[in-house]
Biopython code that builds the backbone (N, CA, C, O; Angstrom):
import numpy as np
from Bio.PDB.StructureBuilder import StructureBuilder

atoms = [
    (1, "THR", "N", (243.747, -101.567, 87.598)),
    (1, "THR", "CA", (244.796, -100.585, 87.359)),
    (1, "THR", "C", (244.919, -99.665, 88.555)),
    (1, "THR", "O", (243.984, -99.497, 89.339)),
    (2, "GLY", "N", (246.090, -99.076, 88.674)),
    (2, "GLY", "CA", (246.349, -98.166, 89.765)),
    (2, "GLY", "C", (246.823, -96.833, 89.251)),
    (2, "GLY", "O", (246.648, -96.485, 88.083)),
    (3, "GLU", "N", (247.424, -96.105, 90.151)),
    (3, "GLU", "CA", (248.019, -94.833, 89.782)),
    (3, "GLU", "C", (249.526, -94.949, 89.910)),
    (3, "GLU", "O", (250.044, -95.582, 90.830)),
    (4, "TYR", "N", (250.209, -94.334, 88.981)),
    (4, "TYR", "CA", (251.663, -94.337, 88.972)),
    (4, "TYR", "C", (252.136, -92.911, 89.178)),
    (4, "TYR", "O", (251.523, -91.966, 88.681)),
    (5, "LYS", "N", (253.225, -92.758, 89.911)),
    (5, "LYS", "CA", (253.738, -91.428, 90.229)),
    (5, "LYS", "C", (255.187, -91.311, 89.772)),
    (5, "LYS", "O", (256.049, -92.100, 90.160)),
    (6, "LEU", "N", (255.426, -90.314, 88.945)),
    (6, "LEU", "CA", (256.761, -89.988, 88.467)),
    (6, "LEU", "C", (257.191, -88.686, 89.114)),
    (6, "LEU", "O", (256.404, -87.747, 89.239)),
    (7, "ARG", "N", (258.438, -88.642, 89.521)),
    (7, "ARG", "CA", (259.012, -87.405, 90.049)),
    (7, "ARG", "C", (260.130, -86.977, 89.113)),
    (7, "ARG", "O", (260.820, -87.812, 88.529)),
    (8, "THR", "N", (260.301, -85.670, 88.975)),
    (8, "THR", "CA", (261.372, -85.147, 88.137)),
    (8, "THR", "C", (262.173, -84.123, 88.918)),
    (8, "THR", "O", (261.654, -83.434, 89.796)),
    (9, "TYR", "N", (263.437, -84.040, 88.580)),
    (9, "TYR", "CA", (264.361, -83.063, 89.153)),
    (9, "TYR", "C", (264.964, -82.332, 87.959)),
    (9, "TYR", "O", (265.765, -82.899, 87.216)),
    (10, "LEU", "N", (264.572, -81.062, 87.779)),
    (10, "LEU", "CA", (265.035, -80.235, 86.669)),
    (10, "LEU", "C", (266.002, -79.205, 87.225)),
    (10, "LEU", "O", (265.730, -78.576, 88.247)),
    (11, "PHE", "N", (267.134, -79.034, 86.549)),
    (11, "PHE", "CA", (268.153, -78.134, 87.096)),
    (11, "PHE", "C", (268.995, -77.493, 85.992)),
    (11, "PHE", "O", (269.140, -78.028, 84.893)),
    (12, "PHE", "N", (269.536, -76.335, 86.330)),
    (12, "PHE", "CA", (270.500, -75.633, 85.487)),
    (12, "PHE", "C", (271.285, -74.732, 86.422)),
    (12, "PHE", "O", (270.737, -73.804, 87.018)),
    (13, "GLY", "N", (272.568, -75.014, 86.544)),
    (13, "GLY", "CA", (273.380, -74.239, 87.484)),
    (13, "GLY", "C", (272.827, -74.400, 88.888)),
    (13, "GLY", "O", (272.586, -75.516, 89.348)),
    (14, "ASP", "N", (272.626, -73.276, 89.566)),
    (14, "ASP", "CA", (272.107, -73.304, 90.937)),
    (14, "ASP", "C", (270.586, -73.387, 91.009)),
    (14, "ASP", "O", (270.019, -73.597, 92.081)),
    (15, "GLN", "N", (269.937, -73.221, 89.873)),
    (15, "GLN", "CA", (268.466, -73.245, 89.847)),
    (15, "GLN", "C", (267.986, -74.688, 89.737)),
    (15, "GLN", "O", (268.522, -75.465, 88.947)),
    (16, "GLU", "N", (266.982, -75.045, 90.526)),
    (16, "GLU", "CA", (266.439, -76.403, 90.471)),
    (16, "GLU", "C", (265.008, -76.414, 90.963)),
    (16, "GLU", "O", (264.603, -75.593, 91.785)),
    (17, "ILE", "N", (264.248, -77.369, 90.437)),
    (17, "ILE", "CA", (262.899, -77.627, 90.945)),
    (17, "ILE", "C", (262.642, -79.124, 90.881)),
    (17, "ILE", "O", (263.274, -79.853, 90.117)),
    (18, "GLY", "N", (261.721, -79.551, 91.685)),
    (18, "GLY", "CA", (261.237, -80.918, 91.640)),
    (18, "GLY", "C", (259.744, -80.886, 91.367)),
    (18, "GLY", "O", (259.035, -80.022, 91.884)),
    (19, "ALA", "N", (259.265, -81.812, 90.567)),
    (19, "ALA", "CA", (257.839, -81.893, 90.250)),
    (19, "ALA", "C", (257.395, -83.346, 90.305)),
    (19, "ALA", "O", (258.218, -84.260, 90.238)),
    (20, "TRP", "N", (256.089, -83.552, 90.428)),
    (20, "TRP", "CA", (255.521, -84.901, 90.404)),
    (20, "TRP", "C", (254.338, -84.937, 89.445)),
    (20, "TRP", "O", (253.656, -83.937, 89.223)),
    (21, "TYR", "N", (254.119, -86.128, 88.885)),
    (21, "TYR", "CA", (253.044, -86.366, 87.924)),
    (21, "TYR", "C", (252.409, -87.712, 88.256)),
    (21, "TYR", "O", (253.113, -88.679, 88.544)),
    (22, "ILE", "N", (251.095, -87.773, 88.216)),
    (22, "ILE", "CA", (250.369, -89.017, 88.456)),
    (22, "ILE", "C", (249.597, -89.366, 87.192)),
    (22, "ILE", "O", (249.016, -88.499, 86.540)),
    (23, "SER", "N", (249.605, -90.673, 86.856)),
    (23, "SER", "CA", (248.918, -91.152, 85.665)),
    (23, "SER", "C", (248.423, -92.573, 85.900)),
    (23, "SER", "O", (249.020, -93.315, 86.680)),
    (24, "PRO", "N", (247.333, -92.962, 85.231)),
    (24, "PRO", "CA", (246.911, -94.362, 85.287)),
    (24, "PRO", "C", (247.796, -95.243, 84.402)),
    (24, "PRO", "O", (247.758, -96.468, 84.515)),
    (25, "ASP", "N", (248.578, -94.637, 83.540)),
    (25, "ASP", "CA", (249.477, -95.347, 82.624)),
    (25, "ASP", "C", (250.857, -95.460, 83.276)),
    (25, "ASP", "O", (251.366, -94.454, 83.771)),
    (26, "PRO", "N", (251.476, -96.624, 83.296)),
    (26, "PRO", "CA", (252.795, -96.744, 83.918)),
    (26, "PRO", "C", (253.895, -95.976, 83.173)),
    (26, "PRO", "O", (254.939, -95.684, 83.755)),
    (27, "ILE", "N", (253.675, -95.650, 81.909)),
    (27, "ILE", "CA", (254.619, -94.804, 81.175)),
    (27, "ILE", "C", (254.047, -93.396, 81.208)),
    (27, "ILE", "O", (253.161, -93.049, 80.427)),
    (28, "ILE", "N", (254.565, -92.600, 82.121)),
    (28, "ILE", "CA", (253.991, -91.282, 82.388)),
    (28, "ILE", "C", (254.642, -90.231, 81.502)),
    (28, "ILE", "O", (255.864, -90.098, 81.437)),
    (29, "LYS", "N", (253.781, -89.499, 80.829)),
    (29, "LYS", "CA", (254.182, -88.360, 80.010)),
    (29, "LYS", "C", (253.426, -87.146, 80.539)),
    (29, "LYS", "O", (252.444, -87.279, 81.270)),
    (30, "PHE", "N", (253.895, -85.971, 80.161)),
    (30, "PHE", "CA", (253.181, -84.765, 80.576)),
    (30, "PHE", "C", (251.720, -84.826, 80.139)),
    (30, "PHE", "O", (250.821, -84.433, 80.883)),
    (31, "VAL", "N", (251.494, -85.328, 78.914)),
    (31, "VAL", "CA", (250.143, -85.301, 78.336)),
    (31, "VAL", "C", (249.193, -86.324, 78.942)),
    (31, "VAL", "O", (247.979, -86.140, 78.862)),
    (32, "ASN", "N", (249.700, -87.396, 79.545)),
    (32, "ASN", "CA", (248.782, -88.381, 80.112)),
    (32, "ASN", "C", (248.705, -88.308, 81.636)),
    (32, "ASN", "O", (248.100, -89.174, 82.267)),
    (33, "SER", "N", (249.308, -87.288, 82.224)),
    (33, "SER", "CA", (249.219, -87.145, 83.676)),
    (33, "SER", "C", (247.853, -86.563, 84.049)),
    (33, "SER", "O", (247.353, -85.640, 83.406)),
    (34, "THR", "N", (247.274, -87.122, 85.097)),
    (34, "THR", "CA", (245.962, -86.677, 85.557)),
    (34, "THR", "C", (246.063, -85.634, 86.654)),
    (34, "THR", "O", (245.113, -84.889, 86.895)),
    (35, "SER", "N", (247.207, -85.577, 87.321)),
    (35, "SER", "CA", (247.466, -84.519, 88.293)),
    (35, "SER", "C", (248.968, -84.317, 88.374)),
    (35, "SER", "O", (249.755, -85.198, 88.027)),
    (36, "ARG", "N", (249.346, -83.133, 88.844)),
    (36, "ARG", "CA", (250.761, -82.771, 88.880)),
    (36, "ARG", "C", (250.965, -81.662, 89.904)),
    (36, "ARG", "O", (250.028, -80.956, 90.278)),
    (37, "GLY", "N", (252.200, -81.529, 90.345)),
    (37, "GLY", "CA", (252.510, -80.467, 91.305)),
    (37, "GLY", "C", (254.008, -80.347, 91.492)),
    (37, "GLY", "O", (254.790, -81.111, 90.927)),
    (38, "LEU", "N", (254.388, -79.370, 92.297)),
    (38, "LEU", "CA", (255.796, -79.170, 92.612)),
    (38, "LEU", "C", (256.130, -79.859, 93.929)),
    (38, "LEU", "O", (255.308, -79.900, 94.845)),
    (39, "LEU", "N", (257.324, -80.392, 94.016)),
    (39, "LEU", "CA", (257.814, -81.004, 95.250)),
    (39, "LEU", "C", (258.365, -79.919, 96.163)),
    (39, "LEU", "O", (258.858, -78.895, 95.691)),
    (40, "ASP", "N", (258.283, -80.142, 97.454)),
    (40, "ASP", "CA", (258.846, -79.193, 98.415)),
    (40, "ASP", "C", (260.366, -79.260, 98.443)),
    (40, "ASP", "O", (261.040, -78.251, 98.648)),
    (41, "THR", "N", (260.898, -80.459, 98.234)),
    (41, "THR", "CA", (262.346, -80.640, 98.287)),
    (41, "THR", "C", (262.793, -81.620, 97.207)),
    (41, "THR", "O", (261.998, -82.376, 96.649)),
    (42, "VAL", "N", (264.079, -81.579, 96.937)),
    (42, "VAL", "CA", (264.718, -82.525, 96.021)),
    (42, "VAL", "C", (265.628, -83.409, 96.873)),
    (42, "VAL", "O", (266.368, -82.895, 97.711)),
    (43, "PRO", "N", (265.588, -84.719, 96.676)),
    (43, "PRO", "CA", (266.441, -85.601, 97.477)),
    (43, "PRO", "C", (267.933, -85.256, 97.314)),
    (43, "PRO", "O", (268.418, -85.062, 96.199)),
    (44, "GLU", "N", (268.615, -85.187, 98.400)),
    (44, "GLU", "CA", (270.048, -84.876, 98.381)),
    (44, "GLU", "C", (270.830, -85.909, 97.572)),
    (44, "GLU", "O", (271.836, -85.575, 96.946)),
    (45, "SER", "N", (270.374, -87.155, 97.582)),
    (45, "SER", "CA", (271.081, -88.197, 96.816)),
    (45, "SER", "C", (271.091, -87.869, 95.323)),
    (45, "SER", "O", (272.047, -88.213, 94.627)),
    (46, "LEU", "N", (270.037, -87.206, 94.816)),
    (46, "LEU", "CA", (270.031, -86.817, 93.402)),
    (46, "LEU", "C", (271.037, -85.700, 93.137)),
    (46, "LEU", "O", (271.681, -85.679, 92.088)),
    (47, "ARG", "N", (271.170, -84.788, 94.069)),
    (47, "ARG", "CA", (272.192, -83.736, 93.936)),
    (47, "ARG", "C", (273.595, -84.357, 93.914)),
    (47, "ARG", "O", (274.471, -83.909, 93.174)),
    (48, "GLU", "N", (273.791, -85.379, 94.723)),
    (48, "GLU", "CA", (275.087, -86.063, 94.750)),
    (48, "GLU", "C", (275.364, -86.755, 93.417)),
    (48, "GLU", "O", (276.478, -86.682, 92.898)),
    (49, "ILE", "N", (274.349, -87.429, 92.859)),
    (49, "ILE", "CA", (274.512, -88.075, 91.555)),
    (49, "ILE", "C", (274.830, -87.029, 90.502)),
    (49, "ILE", "O", (275.702, -87.237, 89.658)),
    (50, "ARG", "N", (274.132, -85.914, 90.550)),
    (50, "ARG", "CA", (274.382, -84.822, 89.597)),
    (50, "ARG", "C", (275.833, -84.351, 89.687)),
    (50, "ARG", "O", (276.496, -84.158, 88.668)),
    (51, "LYS", "N", (276.306, -84.172, 90.892)),
    (51, "LYS", "CA", (277.688, -83.705, 91.090)),
    (51, "LYS", "C", (278.688, -84.743, 90.566)),
    (51, "LYS", "O", (279.647, -84.391, 89.879)),
    (52, "LEU", "N", (278.465, -86.011, 90.889)),
    (52, "LEU", "CA", (279.369, -87.078, 90.454)),
    (52, "LEU", "C", (279.409, -87.240, 88.936)),
    (52, "LEU", "O", (280.448, -87.579, 88.370)),
    (53, "THR", "N", (278.273, -86.995, 88.282)),
    (53, "THR", "CA", (278.200, -87.169, 86.834)),
    (53, "THR", "C", (278.526, -85.899, 86.051)),
    (53, "THR", "O", (278.658, -85.940, 84.827)),
    (54, "GLY", "N", (278.657, -84.775, 86.750)),
    (54, "GLY", "CA", (279.031, -83.532, 86.088)),
    (54, "GLY", "C", (277.920, -82.857, 85.305)),
    (54, "GLY", "O", (278.194, -82.061, 84.407)),
    (55, "PHE", "N", (276.674, -83.161, 85.629)),
    (55, "PHE", "CA", (275.551, -82.514, 84.946)),
    (55, "PHE", "C", (275.437, -81.056, 85.383)),
    (55, "PHE", "O", (275.296, -80.779, 86.574)),
    (56, "GLU", "N", (275.496, -80.128, 84.440)),
    (56, "GLU", "CA", (275.250, -78.707, 84.725)),
    (56, "GLU", "C", (273.784, -78.377, 84.456)),
    (56, "GLU", "O", (273.175, -77.562, 85.149)),
    (57, "PHE", "N", (273.235, -79.031, 83.431)),
    (57, "PHE", "CA", (271.864, -78.800, 82.997)),
    (57, "PHE", "C", (271.230, -80.146, 82.711)),
    (57, "PHE", "O", (271.862, -81.005, 82.096)),
    (58, "GLY", "N", (269.990, -80.351, 83.145)),
    (58, "GLY", "CA", (269.353, -81.611, 82.835)),
    (58, "GLY", "C", (268.105, -81.882, 83.637)),
    (58, "GLY", "O", (267.595, -81.019, 84.352)),
    (59, "ARG", "N", (267.627, -83.103, 83.501)),
    (59, "ARG", "CA", (266.466, -83.563, 84.248)),
    (59, "ARG", "C", (266.661, -85.028, 84.582)),
    (59, "ARG", "O", (267.041, -85.830, 83.728)),
    (60, "PHE", "N", (266.399, -85.365, 85.825)),
    (60, "PHE", "CA", (266.395, -86.742, 86.279)),
    (60, "PHE", "C", (264.943, -87.142, 86.526)),
    (60, "PHE", "O", (264.197, -86.400, 87.165)),
    (61, "ASP", "N", (264.545, -88.291, 86.033)),
    (61, "ASP", "CA", (263.225, -88.849, 86.299)),
    (61, "ASP", "C", (263.397, -89.994, 87.285)),
    (61, "ASP", "O", (264.269, -90.847, 87.119)),
    (62, "TYR", "N", (262.561, -90.001, 88.309)),
    (62, "TYR", "CA", (262.717, -91.011, 89.355)),
    (62, "TYR", "C", (261.396, -91.258, 90.057)),
    (62, "TYR", "O", (260.415, -90.547, 89.836)),
    (63, "THR", "N", (261.382, -92.271, 90.904)),
    (63, "THR", "CA", (260.274, -92.527, 91.800)),
    (63, "THR", "C", (260.858, -92.938, 93.149)),
    (63, "THR", "O", (262.075, -93.020, 93.311)),
    (64, "VAL", "N", (259.992, -93.189, 94.096)),
    (64, "VAL", "CA", (260.424, -93.620, 95.424)),
    (64, "VAL", "C", (259.687, -94.915, 95.747)),
    (64, "VAL", "O", (258.458, -94.972, 95.698)),
    (65, "VAL", "N", (260.449, -95.949, 96.078)),
    (65, "VAL", "CA", (259.894, -97.247, 96.453)),
    (65, "VAL", "C", (260.470, -97.618, 97.810)),
    (65, "VAL", "O", (261.686, -97.712, 97.976)),
    (66, "ASP", "N", (259.586, -97.828, 98.778)),
    (66, "ASP", "CA", (260.028, -98.159, 100.140)),
    (66, "ASP", "C", (261.089, -97.180, 100.633)),
    (66, "ASP", "O", (262.103, -97.576, 101.206)),
    (67, "GLU", "N", (260.833, -95.891, 100.398)),
    (67, "GLU", "CA", (261.694, -94.784, 100.832)),
    (67, "GLU", "C", (263.052, -94.751, 100.136)),
    (67, "GLU", "O", (263.943, -94.018, 100.566)),
    (68, "GLU", "N", (263.223, -95.526, 99.076)),
    (68, "GLU", "CA", (264.465, -95.535, 98.295)),
    (68, "GLU", "C", (264.214, -94.867, 96.945)),
    (68, "GLU", "O", (263.183, -95.089, 96.309)),
    (69, "ILE", "N", (265.184, -94.038, 96.515)),
    (69, "ILE", "CA", (265.105, -93.385, 95.214)),
    (69, "ILE", "C", (265.397, -94.417, 94.123)),
    (69, "ILE", "O", (266.386, -95.147, 94.199)),
    (70, "VAL", "N", (264.531, -94.472, 93.110)),
    (70, "VAL", "CA", (264.740, -95.319, 91.940)),
    (70, "VAL", "C", (264.843, -94.373, 90.745)),
    (70, "VAL", "O", (263.848, -93.791, 90.313)),
    (71, "LEU", "N", (266.066, -94.226, 90.215)),
    (71, "LEU", "CA", (266.330, -93.314, 89.118)),
    (71, "LEU", "C", (266.070, -94.016, 87.790)),
    (71, "LEU", "O", (266.656, -95.061, 87.510)),
    (72, "PHE", "N", (265.183, -93.434, 86.968)),
    (72, "PHE", "CA", (264.834, -94.017, 85.668)),
    (72, "PHE", "C", (265.673, -93.452, 84.538)),
    (72, "PHE", "O", (266.114, -94.190, 83.656)),
    (73, "ASP", "N", (265.895, -92.144, 84.561)),
    (73, "ASP", "CA", (266.495, -91.484, 83.403)),
    (73, "ASP", "C", (267.289, -90.269, 83.847)),
    (73, "ASP", "O", (266.879, -89.531, 84.743)),
    (74, "MET", "N", (268.429, -90.076, 83.207)),
    (74, "MET", "CA", (269.270, -88.893, 83.401)),
    (74, "MET", "C", (269.426, -88.263, 82.024)),
    (74, "MET", "O", (270.094, -88.820, 81.153)),
    (75, "ASN", "N", (268.813, -87.112, 81.832)),
    (75, "ASN", "CA", (268.726, -86.521, 80.514)),
    (75, "ASN", "C", (269.444, -85.177, 80.469)),
    (75, "ASN", "O", (269.112, -84.268, 81.230)),
    (76, "LYS", "N", (270.433, -85.048, 79.577)),
    (76, "LYS", "CA", (271.163, -83.791, 79.421)),
    (76, "LYS", "C", (270.474, -82.828, 78.461)),
    (76, "LYS", "O", (270.916, -81.690, 78.304)),
    (77, "THR", "N", (269.400, -83.272, 77.818)),
    (77, "THR", "CA", (268.651, -82.404, 76.902)),
    (77, "THR", "C", (267.167, -82.505, 77.230)),
    (77, "THR", "O", (266.384, -83.003, 76.421)),
    (78, "PRO", "N", (266.774, -82.034, 78.414)),
    (78, "PRO", "CA", (265.389, -82.222, 78.833)),
    (78, "PRO", "C", (264.418, -81.303, 78.102)),
    (78, "PRO", "O", (264.758, -80.187, 77.711)),
    (79, "ALA", "N", (263.231, -81.794, 77.934)),
    (79, "ALA", "CA", (262.130, -80.972, 77.437)),
    (79, "ALA", "C", (261.272, -80.576, 78.634)),
    (79, "ALA", "O", (261.105, -81.342, 79.583)),
    (80, "VAL", "N", (260.746, -79.392, 78.566)),
    (80, "VAL", "CA", (259.827, -78.923, 79.595)),
    (80, "VAL", "C", (258.515, -78.633, 78.891)),
    (80, "VAL", "O", (258.409, -77.699, 78.096)),
    (81, "GLY", "N", (257.526, -79.445, 79.196)),
    (81, "GLY", "CA", (256.234, -79.300, 78.534)),
    (81, "GLY", "C", (255.365, -78.249, 79.185)),
    (81, "GLY", "O", (255.709, -77.702, 80.233)),
    (82, "PRO", "N", (254.237, -77.970, 78.559)),
    (82, "PRO", "CA", (253.328, -76.956, 79.081)),
    (82, "PRO", "C", (252.830, -77.267, 80.489)),
    (82, "PRO", "O", (252.597, -76.352, 81.279)),
    (83, "ALA", "N", (252.667, -78.547, 80.808)),
    (83, "ALA", "CA", (252.194, -78.918, 82.140)),
    (83, "ALA", "C", (253.192, -78.467, 83.204)),
    (83, "ALA", "O", (252.796, -77.981, 84.263)),
    (84, "THR", "N", (254.477, -78.626, 82.925)),
    (84, "THR", "CA", (255.506, -78.199, 83.880)),
    (84, "THR", "C", (255.601, -76.680, 83.926)),
    (84, "THR", "O", (255.720, -76.096, 85.003)),
    (85, "LEU", "N", (255.549, -76.047, 82.777)),
    (85, "LEU", "CA", (255.607, -74.581, 82.747)),
    (85, "LEU", "C", (254.464, -73.962, 83.530)),
    (85, "LEU", "O", (254.647, -72.930, 84.177)),
    (86, "GLN", "N", (253.292, -74.572, 83.484)),
    (86, "GLN", "CA", (252.147, -74.061, 84.236)),
    (86, "GLN", "C", (252.381, -74.137, 85.741)),
    (86, "GLN", "O", (251.855, -73.322, 86.498)),
    (87, "LEU", "N", (253.170, -75.118, 86.171)),
    (87, "LEU", "CA", (253.460, -75.267, 87.595)),
    (87, "LEU", "C", (254.452, -74.223, 88.098)),
    (87, "LEU", "O", (254.440, -73.857, 89.273)),
    (88, "MET", "N", (255.305, -73.749, 87.201)),
    (88, "MET", "CA", (256.394, -72.850, 87.590)),
    (88, "MET", "C", (255.894, -71.421, 87.804)),
    (88, "MET", "O", (255.167, -70.869, 86.978)),
    (89, "SER", "N", (256.293, -70.851, 88.910)),
    (89, "SER", "CA", (255.999, -69.442, 89.144)),
    (89, "SER", "C", (256.892, -68.597, 88.234)),
    (89, "SER", "O", (257.874, -69.087, 87.676)),
    (90, "GLU", "N", (256.540, -67.345, 88.100)),
    (90, "GLU", "CA", (257.370, -66.437, 87.305)),
    (90, "GLU", "C", (258.766, -66.330, 87.919)),
    (90, "GLU", "O", (259.750, -66.162, 87.199)),
    (91, "GLN", "N", (258.853, -66.426, 89.234)),
    (91, "GLN", "CA", (260.148, -66.364, 89.921)),
    (91, "GLN", "C", (261.031, -67.553, 89.529)),
    (91, "GLN", "O", (262.228, -67.385, 89.296)),
    (92, "ILE", "N", (260.448, -68.746, 89.456)),
    (92, "ILE", "CA", (261.209, -69.933, 89.063)),
    (92, "ILE", "C", (261.672, -69.788, 87.609)),
    (92, "ILE", "O", (262.828, -70.063, 87.289)),
    (93, "LYS", "N", (260.759, -69.355, 86.735)),
    (93, "LYS", "CA", (261.117, -69.162, 85.326)),
    (93, "LYS", "C", (262.240, -68.140, 85.192)),
    (93, "LYS", "O", (263.169, -68.336, 84.408)),
    (94, "LEU", "N", (262.158, -67.056, 85.950)),
    (94, "LEU", "CA", (263.212, -66.041, 85.923)),
    (94, "LEU", "C", (264.524, -66.623, 86.440)),
    (94, "LEU", "O", (265.591, -66.297, 85.920)),
    (95, "GLY", "N", (264.456, -67.477, 87.451)),
    (95, "GLY", "CA", (265.660, -68.126, 87.966)),
    (95, "GLY", "C", (266.349, -68.970, 86.902)),
    (95, "GLY", "O", (267.575, -68.952, 86.791)),
    (96, "PHE", "N", (265.572, -69.705, 86.124)),
    (96, "PHE", "CA", (266.151, -70.502, 85.035)),
    (96, "PHE", "C", (266.710, -69.594, 83.938)),
    (96, "PHE", "O", (267.768, -69.878, 83.375)),
    (97, "ALA", "N", (266.013, -68.522, 83.640)),
    (97, "ALA", "CA", (266.504, -67.575, 82.637)),
    (97, "ALA", "C", (267.830, -66.969, 83.085)),
    (97, "ALA", "O", (268.741, -66.804, 82.274)),
    (98, "ASN", "N", (267.942, -66.640, 84.356)),
    (98, "ASN", "CA", (269.192, -66.095, 84.892)),
    (98, "ASN", "C", (270.307, -67.151, 84.864)),
    (98, "ASN", "O", (271.470, -66.821, 84.634)),
    (99, "ALA", "N", (269.954, -68.403, 85.094)),
    (99, "ALA", "CA", (270.957, -69.477, 85.012)),
    (99, "ALA", "C", (271.515, -69.573, 83.607)),
    (99, "ALA", "O", (272.717, -69.772, 83.426)),
    (100, "VAL", "N", (270.649, -69.434, 82.604)),
    (100, "VAL", "CA", (271.106, -69.435, 81.210)),
    (100, "VAL", "C", (272.041, -68.255, 80.980)),
    (100, "VAL", "O", (273.103, -68.404, 80.376)),
    (101, "TYR", "N", (271.648, -67.097, 81.458)),
    (101, "TYR", "CA", (272.459, -65.889, 81.291)),
    (101, "TYR", "C", (273.834, -66.067, 81.966)),
    (101, "TYR", "O", (274.867, -65.739, 81.382)),
    (102, "ASP", "N", (273.828, -66.581, 83.184)),
    (102, "ASP", "CA", (275.085, -66.780, 83.929)),
    (102, "ASP", "C", (275.987, -67.793, 83.257)),
    (102, "ASP", "O", (277.210, -67.672, 83.317)),
    (103, "PHE", "N", (275.395, -68.799, 82.614)),
    (103, "PHE", "CA", (276.147, -69.830, 81.948)),
    (103, "PHE", "C", (276.950, -69.242, 80.784)),
    (103, "PHE", "O", (277.659, -69.972, 80.092)),
]
sb = StructureBuilder()
sb.init_structure("model")
sb.init_model(0)
sb.init_chain("A")
sb.init_seg("    ")
for serial, (resi, resn, name, xyz) in enumerate(atoms, 1):
    if name == "N":
        sb.init_residue(resn, " ", resi, " ")
    sb.init_atom(name, np.array(xyz, "f"), 0.0, 1.0, " ", f" {name:<3s}", serial, name[0])
structure = sb.get_structure()
């Protein structure tokens, strides 16, 4: 067995973050991830897909294979588990709260 890496792009309005999760299980959930962190950047191609599809709020799950984005899921009703909340700074959480307010 190996390690599998899932990346997520969570967004609402202008607020966005990217996170990664590693698991020995190929079906990665927050609860079975063995390590996790925030990404420094979000791929521009995902922003383009978001714009083309009209997503205002959501989460995209993806990975990278041979430097190519492989999109698994586009979810308009994303859940944010405790593992992701722990990664978010208070500033990021406030940014999402402000996005809700602005909406």
